[in-house]
C-alpha positions in Angstrom: -24.3 -7.2 46.9 -23.3 -10.8 46.7 -24.4 -13.1 49.6 -22.0 -15.9 50.5 -23.2 -18.9 52.5 -21.7 -19.3 56.0 -20.4 -22.7 54.9 -18.5 -21.2 52.0 -17.0 -18.5 54.2 -16.0 -20.9 56.9 -14.6 -23.7 54.6 -13.0 -21.8 51.7 -12.7 -18.0 52.0 -11.7 -17.4 55.6 -9.0 -20.1 55.8 -7.5 -18.7 52.5 -7.6 -15.1 53.8 -5.9 -16.2 57.1 -3.2 -18.1 55.2 -2.5 -15.2 52.8 -2.2 -12.8 55.8 0.2 -15.2 57.6 2.4 -15.6 54.5 2.5 -11.9 53.8 3.3 -11.1 57.5 6.2 -13.6 57.5 7.6 -12.2 54.2 7.2 -8.6 55.4 9.0 -9.3 58.7 11.9 -11.1 56.9 12.4 -8.4 54.2 11.2 -5.2 55.9 8.6 -4.7 53.2 10.9 -4.3 50.2 10.1 -5.8 46.8 12.0 -8.8 45.6 13.5 -8.9 42.1 15.2 -12.0 40.6 17.6 -11.2 37.8 19.0 -14.0 35.6 22.0 -13.4 33.3 23.3 -15.9 30.8 26.6 -16.7 29.1 25.7 -14.3 26.2 25.7 -11.4 28.7 28.8 -12.4 30.7 31.0 -13.2 27.7 31.7 -11.4 24.4 33.8 -11.9 21.3 37.4 -10.8 21.4 39.6 -9.3 18.6 40.8 -12.7 17.3 37.5 -14.5 17.2 37.6 -16.0 20.7 35.7 -15.2 23.8 36.4 -12.9 26.8 34.7 -11.6 29.9 32.4 -8.6 29.2 33.5 -6.4 32.1 31.3 -3.6 30.8 28.0 -5.6 31.0 28.9 -7.1 34.4 29.9 -3.8 35.9 26.7 -2.1 34.7 24.7 -5.0 36.1 26.4 -4.6 39.5 25.6 -0.9 39.5 22.0 -1.6 38.7 21.7 -4.1 41.6 23.3 -1.5 43.9 20.8 1.1 42.8 17.8 -1.2 43.4 19.1 -2.0 46.9 19.5 1.7 47.6 15.8 2.2 46.8 14.9 -0.4 49.4 14.3 -3.4 47.2 16.0 -6.8 47.4 17.8 -8.6 44.5 18.7 -12.2 43.9 21.1 -12.8 41.0 20.9 -16.1 39.1 24.0 -16.4 37.0 24.9 -18.9 34.3 28.4 -18.9 32.8 30.3 -21.5 35.0 31.1 -23.7 32.0 32.0 -20.8 29.8 34.3 -19.3 32.4 35.8 -22.8 32.8 36.7 -22.9 29.1 38.4 -19.5 29.4 40.2 -20.5 32.5 41.6 -23.6 30.9 42.3 -22.0 27.5 39.7 -24.0 25.5 38.6 -22.4 22.2 35.4 -24.5 21.9 32.9 -25.9 24.3 33.7 -29.6 24.6 31.4 -32.5 25.0 31.7 -35.9 26.7 30.8 -37.7 30.0 31.9 -35.6 33.0 33.6 -32.9 30.9 30.9 -30.3 31.4 30.8 -31.0 35.1 34.5 -30.6 35.4 34.5 -27.3 33.4 31.6 -26.0 35.7 33.7 -26.8 38.8 36.7 -25.0 37.3 34.7 -22.0 36.1 32.4 -21.5 39.1 35.2 -20.3 41.4 36.4 -17.8 38.7 32.9 -16.6 38.2 32.3 -16.0 42.0 35.7 -14.3 42.4 34.7 -11.8 39.6 31.4 -11.0 41.3 33.0 -10.8 44.7 35.6 -8.2 43.5 33.1 -6.1 41.6 30.5 -6.0 44.4 33.2 -5.3 47.0 34.0 -2.0 45.1 30.5 -0.7 46.0 30.4 -2.2 49.4 27.9 -5.0 48.8 28.3 -8.5 50.3 27.4 -11.5 48.2 26.8 -15.2 48.9 27.0 -18.3 46.6 24.1 -20.7 46.5 24.5 -23.8 44.3 21.2 -25.6 44.1 19.7 -28.5 42.0 16.2 -29.4 40.9 16.0 -31.9 43.7 15.9 -28.9 46.1 12.5 -28.0 44.5 11.2 -31.6 44.3 11.0 -32.1 48.0 8.7 -29.8 49.9 10.7 -29.7 53.1 13.9 -28.8 51.1 11.8 -26.3 49.1 10.9 -24.4 52.2 14.4 -24.7 53.7 15.9 -23.1 50.6 13.4 -20.3 50.8 14.2 -19.6 54.5 17.9 -19.5 53.6 17.2 -16.9 50.8 15.1 -14.8 53.2 17.8 -14.9 55.9 20.4 -13.7 53.4 18.2 -10.9 52.1 17.4 -9.8 55.7 21.2 -9.6 56.4 21.7 -7.3 53.4 23.5 -9.9 51.3 22.9 -10.4 47.5 22.5 -14.2 46.9 24.2 -15.3 43.6 22.6 -18.6 42.5 23.7 -21.2 40.0 22.8 -24.8 39.4 25.1 -27.3 41.0 26.5 -28.4 37.6 29.7 -30.0 38.9 27.6 -32.6 40.8 24.9 -33.0 38.2 24.2 -36.7 37.4 22.6 -35.8 34.1 23.3 -33.1 31.5 24.5 -29.8 32.9 21.5 -27.6 31.9 18.8 -29.5 33.8 16.9 -26.3 34.4 17.2 -25.0 30.8 20.1 -22.6 30.9 19.0 -21.5 34.4 16.0 -19.7 32.9 13.6 -22.2 34.5 15.6 -22.1 37.8 15.3 -18.3 37.9 11.5 -18.5 37.5 11.3 -21.3 40.1 13.4 -19.1 42.5 11.1 -16.2 41.9 8.1 -18.5 42.7 9.9 -19.8 45.8 10.5 -16.3 47.1 7.1 -14.8 46.1 9.1 -12.3 44.1 7.5 -9.3 42.4 9.6 -9.6 39.2 11.9 -12.0 37.5 14.0 -10.7 34.7 15.6 -12.9 32.0 18.5 -11.3 30.2 19.1 -12.2 26.6 20.8 -10.9 23.5 17.8 -9.2 21.9 15.8 -6.2 23.0 12.3 -7.8 23.0 10.3 -10.9 22.2 9.5 -10.6 18.5 6.8 -12.0 16.3 9.6 -13.9 14.5 13.4 -14.4 14.9 14.7 -10.8 14.1 18.0 -12.3 13.0 16.3 -14.2 10.2 13.2 -12.2 9.5 13.6 -8.4 8.8 9.8 -7.9 9.2 9.8 -9.1 12.8 8.1 -6.6 15.2 8.6 -6.3 18.9 6.0 -7.5 21.4 5.8 -5.2 24.4 3.4 -7.1 26.6 2.1 -10.6 26.8 -1.1 -11.3 28.8 -1.9 -14.8 27.6 1.1 -17.0 27.0 -1.1 -19.8 25.6 -1.5 -17.8 22.4 2.2 -17.5 21.7 3.8 -19.5 18.9 7.4 -20.6 19.4 8.3 -21.5 15.8 11.7 -20.1 14.9 12.5 -19.0 18.4 14.1 -22.1 19.9 17.8 -21.6 19.0 20.4 -20.1 21.2 22.8 -17.7 19.5 25.7 -18.3 21.9 28.2 -21.1 21.3 28.7 -21.2 25.1 25.1 -21.2 26.2 22.5 -23.9 26.3 19.2 -22.1 26.3 17.2 -20.2 23.7 14.0 -18.1 23.5 11.8 -21.1 24.0 13.3 -21.9 27.4 12.7 -18.2 28.4 9.0 -18.4 27.4 8.6 -21.7 29.4 10.2 -19.9 32.4 7.9 -16.9 32.0 4.9 -19.2 32.1 6.1 -20.7 35.4 6.5 -17.2 36.9 3.3 -15.6 35.7 1.1 -18.5 36.8 2.5 -18.0 40.3 1.7 -14.2 40.2 5.2 -13.1 39.4 5.8 -10.5 36.6 8.4 -11.6 34.1 10.6 -9.2 32.0 12.6 -10.1 29.0 15.5 -7.6 28.6 18.7 -7.1 26.7 21.6 -8.1 28.9 23.8 -5.5 27.3 21.6 -2.8 28.6 20.8 -3.8 32.2 19.5 -0.3 33.0 16.3 -1.4 31.2 15.4 -3.5 34.1 14.9 -0.4 36.2 12.8 1.1 33.3 10.5 -1.9 33.3 10.1 -1.8 37.1 9.0 1.9 36.7 6.5 0.9 34.0 8.2 1.9 30.8 7.2 -0.5 28.0 10.4 0.4 26.0 12.5 -1.5 28.5 11.6 -5.0 27.2 8.8 -7.5 26.9 6.5 -7.7 29.9 4.9 -11.1 30.7 2.0 -10.0 32.9 1.5 -11.9 36.1 -1.8 -13.8 36.6 -3.7 -12.5 39.6 -6.9 -13.7 41.3 -8.3 -16.0 44.0 -7.7 -19.1 41.9 -4.1 -18.3 40.9 -1.1 -20.3 42.2 0.1 -17.3 44.2 -2.1 -18.1 47.1 0.0 -20.5 49.2 3.3 -22.3 49.5 1.8 -25.6 48.5 0.5 -24.4 45.2 3.8 -22.6 44.4 5.7 -25.8 45.2 3.5 -27.8 42.8 4.2 -25.3 40.0 8.0 -25.9 40.4 7.7 -29.6 40.1 8.6 -31.2 36.7 5.6 -32.6 34.8 5.9 -36.4 34.6 2.9 -37.0 32.4 -0.5 -35.6 31.3 -4.2 -36.3 31.8 -6.8 -35.3 29.3 -10.1 -34.4 30.9 -13.7 -34.3 29.8 -16.2 -31.5 30.5 -16.9 -32.8 34.0 -13.2 -32.9 34.7 -12.8 -29.3 33.5 -15.6 -28.2 35.8 -14.1 -30.0 38.7 -10.8 -28.2 38.1 -12.6 -24.9 38.1 -14.2 -25.6 41.4 -11.1 -27.3 42.9 -13.0 -30.5 43.3 -11.5 -34.0 43.2 -10.5 -35.4 39.8 -11.6 -39.0 39.3 -10.8 -41.6 36.7 -14.3 -41.4 35.3 -13.5 -37.9 34.1 -10.5 -38.9 32.0 -10.2 -39.3 28.3 -6.5 -40.2 28.1 -3.6 -40.8 30.3 -0.1 -40.1 28.8 3.4 -40.7 30.1 4.7 -42.8 33.0 4.4 -41.4 36.5 4.2 -42.6 40.1 2.1 -41.6 43.1 2.7 -38.1 44.4 4.2 -36.8 41.1 3.0 -33.8 39.2 1.2 -34.1 35.9 -0.3 -31.7 33.4 -4.1 -31.5 33.1 -5.4 -30.9 29.6 -8.9 -29.9 28.3 -9.6 -29.7 24.6 -5.9 -29.9 23.8 -4.8 -27.0 26.1 -3.0 -27.3 29.4 -5.2 -25.8 32.1 -3.6 -27.0 35.3 -1.0 -29.0 37.2 -1.9 -31.6 39.7 -0.2 -33.8 42.3 -1.6 -37.3 41.7 -2.7 -40.0 44.1 -2.4 -42.8 41.6 0.3 -44.0 39.3 -0.1 -44.0 35.5 -0.2 -47.8 35.6 -3.1 -47.9 38.1 -5.0 -45.2 36.1 -4.6 -47.0 32.8 -5.7 -50.3 34.3 -8.9 -48.7 35.8 -9.7 -46.9 32.6 -9.2 -50.1 30.6 -11.6 -52.1 32.9 -14.3 -49.4 33.1 -14.4 -48.2 29.5 -14.1 -51.3 27.4 -14.2 -50.5 23.7 -14.3 -46.7 24.1 -10.9 -46.2 22.5 -12.2 -47.8 19.3 -14.5 -44.8 18.4 -13.0 -41.8 20.3 -12.3 -40.0 17.0 -15.9 -40.4 15.8 -17.2 -39.0 19.1 -14.8 -36.0 18.9 -15.8 -35.4 15.3 -19.4 -35.3 16.5 -18.6 -32.4 18.7 -19.5 -34.1 22.0 -17.8 -35.2 25.2 -17.5 -38.9 25.9 -19.5 -38.7 29.1 -22.3 -36.9 27.2 -22.9 -39.7 24.7 -26.2 -40.7 26.2 -27.5 -37.1 26.3 -26.4 -36.6 22.7 -28.5 -39.7 21.6 -31.5 -38.1 23.3 -31.1 -34.9 21.3 -28.5 -32.9 23.2 -25.2 -31.5 21.8 -26.6 -31.4 18.2 -24.6 -29.9 15.4 -23.7 -30.4 11.7 -20.9 -32.8 12.4 -22.9 -34.6 15.1 -25.8 -35.3 12.8 -23.4 -36.4 10.1 -21.8 -39.0 12.3 -24.9 -40.3 13.9 -25.3 -43.3 11.7 -21.7 -44.3 12.3 -22.1 -44.2 16.0 -25.4 -46.2 15.9 -23.7 -48.9 13.9 -20.9 -49.2 16.4 -23.4 -49.6 19.1 -25.4 -52.2 17.2 -22.1 -54.2 16.6 -21.8 -54.6 20.4 -19.3 -51.9 21.2 -19.7 -50.9 24.8 -20.2 -47.1 25.3 -19.8 -45.3 28.6 -23.1 -43.7 29.7 -23.8 -40.4 31.3 -24.3 -42.2 34.7 -21.2 -44.4 35.3 -22.4 -45.1 38.8 -25.1 -47.3 37.4 -22.6 -49.8 36.2 -21.5 -50.5 39.7 -17.9 -49.4 39.0 -16.2 -47.3 41.7 -14.3 -44.3 40.2 -11.0 -43.7 42.0 -9.8 -40.2 43.0 -6.7 -39.2 41.0 -6.1 -35.8 42.6 -7.6 -33.8 45.4 -8.8 -30.2 44.8 -6.1 -28.8 47.1 -3.4 -30.4 44.9 -4.6 -28.8 41.6 -3.0 -25.5 40.4 -4.5 -23.6 37.5 -2.0 -22.7 34.7 -4.2 -20.9 32.2 -5.3 -17.3 32.1 -8.9 -18.1 30.9 -9.3 -20.9 33.4 -8.2 -18.7 36.3 -10.7 -16.0 35.2 -13.5 -18.5 35.0 -12.7 -20.0 38.4 -12.7 -16.6 39.9 -16.1 -15.8 38.4 -17.5 -19.0 39.9 -16.2 -18.0 43.4 -18.2 -14.8 43.2 -21.5 -16.4 42.1 -22.5 -18.0 45.4 -25.8 -16.8 46.6 -27.9 -18.0 49.6 -27.5 -21.7 50.4 -26.4 -22.7 46.9 -24.2 -21.6 44.0 -25.8 -19.7 41.1 -24.2 -18.3 38.0 -24.6 -14.6 37.5 -25.8 -13.3 34.1 -23.0 -13.0 31.5 -20.8 -15.5 33.3 -21.2 -18.5 31.0 -18.5 -21.2 31.0 -15.6 -20.2 28.8 -13.2 -22.7 27.1 -9.6 -22.3 28.3 -8.4 -20.9 25.0 -11.2 -18.6 24.2 -10.0 -15.5 26.1 
């Protein structure tokens, strides 16, 4: 048996268990225990080619989708429909043969097409006696935490009343390009995270995610399940096949990553066969590609604050050393002394991506702006940027330079570059030591542990292992639980 210290139980485990219990009780009370499924359909599902080379509404696809949603509701589950297609419907309504461009044109088409789109849904759902409601939201609704929770409560109230929410981005009032969320794929994933959904389904015009673009490579093979998205290669999968849509396979993979990091299963299905959604819920792999949700004590599914951070746009990135990576695993504070590089421009209280060895391992809400971080790094690590490449070639971390000089971190490349590094030191280049405190410099806190959300399968597994290693008054590592690089699993 594992013995956990009373301090660990009091400060970490018990509050987390109580918070989880409270959230689950609130969700259960609002939804009567049913599962939540978010279904996103795009323009390629709603529209199809007509006999003269134009576009028309695909009543067959939409009707079958409506029947599927009715079937899921009959089984006791709840469904949220995220629907693109306002701009495409606007083009049909106004008799346009091609999707136009220009300032304000897309917004105008979205305004004209959204009413037609909702009328279509209203009529079809009314046939089977299901009430629907329209929600037009924007990314700003996810950026502010109070609005984030207010939107969630609205969704839960609608589901409790037996209404199917139909969601679209508020394109007609968008100040930037229409597809701010990425053809609503990202918004569907963010909605699933918001609602603590069980599944989010992304409808597309192919049956599965393939090893290559099946329309260009006849040797492409289907991928039935993805457990680690960091291993996927996106080459050749970016383009959208629809002249009316704005997204592609790359946006769907990005959306899948948001969902699975928050503990939500993601399914990629062919929109022309919506019945496959039911097959995937029942566990049949032939239904589509299943992106498996990340589970564990360290996953972002644990509380509203973490889920909110996941939905925030990343404004920049921070590259961490080994000490920074270990701090992330333990949900400790990230300090400037742990940084190798700060990229992008961001302000206080914005979200940034945390990288280790070139892989994104987490997202964090920062307490310092990029300007302040760069200024502190510049003043505390004079000359370090001049030989970063040599240090990396030696196979060591910047904070471990002193230990390496004493015989640690040895290897072929490290021995090969030793003379170069000694010459740099002899020439007066200042090198950061293993003990930055000795220099008298005060390292500032960039992010608190409670504002860090893990985004990598291997990192979450390693963090969970460390939670279970506590014994007696201190933390000890169990045999076989050595630290693992975030891309090694």
